C-alpha positions in Angstrom: 82.9 140.6 161.0 86.2 142.0 161.7 89.2 142.4 159.8 90.8 139.7 160.1 87.6 137.5 159.4 87.2 139.2 156.5 91.2 138.7 155.6 90.7 134.8 155.5 87.5 135.3 153.6 89.5 136.9 151.3 92.3 134.6 152.1 90.3 131.6 151.4 88.9 132.5 147.9 92.0 133.7 146.8 92.9 129.4 147.5 90.1 128.6 146.0 90.2 130.2 142.9 93.5 127.8 142.3 93.0 126.1 139.0 97.0 125.6 138.8 98.0 124.9 141.8 100.4 127.7 141.9 98.5 130.3 144.5 99.2 128.2 147.8 102.8 127.7 146.2 102.5 131.6 146.2 101.4 132.1 149.7 103.6 129.5 151.5 106.4 131.5 149.5 105.4 134.1 151.4 105.7 132.6 155.1 108.9 131.3 154.4 110.4 134.3 151.9 109.0 137.2 154.6 110.9 139.8 152.2 110.9 139.6 148.4 110.9 141.5 144.6 108.5 140.4 141.8 111.7 139.4 140.2 112.3 137.1 143.3 109.4 135.4 143.4 109.3 134.7 139.3 112.6 133.1 139.6 110.7 130.8 142.5 108.1 129.6 140.9 108.6 129.8 137.7 110.9 126.3 139.2 107.6 124.2 138.8 105.1 126.8 136.8 105.0 128.1 134.0 104.2 131.8 135.3 104.9 134.7 133.2 106.2 138.1 135.6 103.2 140.1 134.3 101.6 136.8 136.3 103.4 137.0 139.2 103.4 141.3 139.6 99.7 140.3 138.9 98.8 138.4 142.0 101.0 140.7 144.3 98.8 143.5 143.5 95.8 142.0 143.9 96.9 140.4 146.8 98.2 143.9 147.8 95.1 145.9 146.9 92.2 143.4 147.6 93.5 140.8 150.2 95.1 143.6 152.1 98.7 141.3 153.7 101.0 143.0 152.1 103.4 145.9 152.5 105.8 147.7 149.9 108.6 149.8 150.5 110.5 151.0 147.6 113.8 152.8 148.9 114.7 155.3 145.4 113.0 155.2 141.9 115.7 153.3 140.3 115.7 150.1 143.1 112.5 147.7 142.0 110.0 147.7 145.2 110.2 145.1 148.4 107.0 143.3 149.2 106.9 141.9 153.0 103.4 140.3 154.5 102.6 142.5 157.4 103.8 140.7 160.6 99.8 140.1 162.2 98.7 138.1 159.3 101.7 135.4 159.5 99.9 133.2 161.0 96.5 133.6 158.8 98.1 132.9 155.6 99.4 129.4 157.6 95.4 128.4 159.3 93.9 129.2 155.2 96.9 126.6 153.9 96.3 124.7 156.1 92.4 124.4 156.1 92.9 124.2 152.6 95.1 121.0 151.8 93.0 119.5 154.4 90.4 119.3 151.8 
């Protein structure tokens, strides 16, 4: 299994465990926003869902460590961490969301 196939499988598992709908929304926002902090993503998600900042931070951490589609950077220790979707995986997110919506 190639790396991209493995990541696609992990994305599909992540979305399959979505009982509330905000995981799909979360991935969709990755494609639109491209660069975000935990607070920014929380603000966007909390417009539609009741989600805590800790839940958002946990999802970002899970996606970065287990799924492997995010990279992070921090300008200094005083600034928040900025997360970005790795360019080579944007199309995987789109494909995953299309396949989930088709079901």
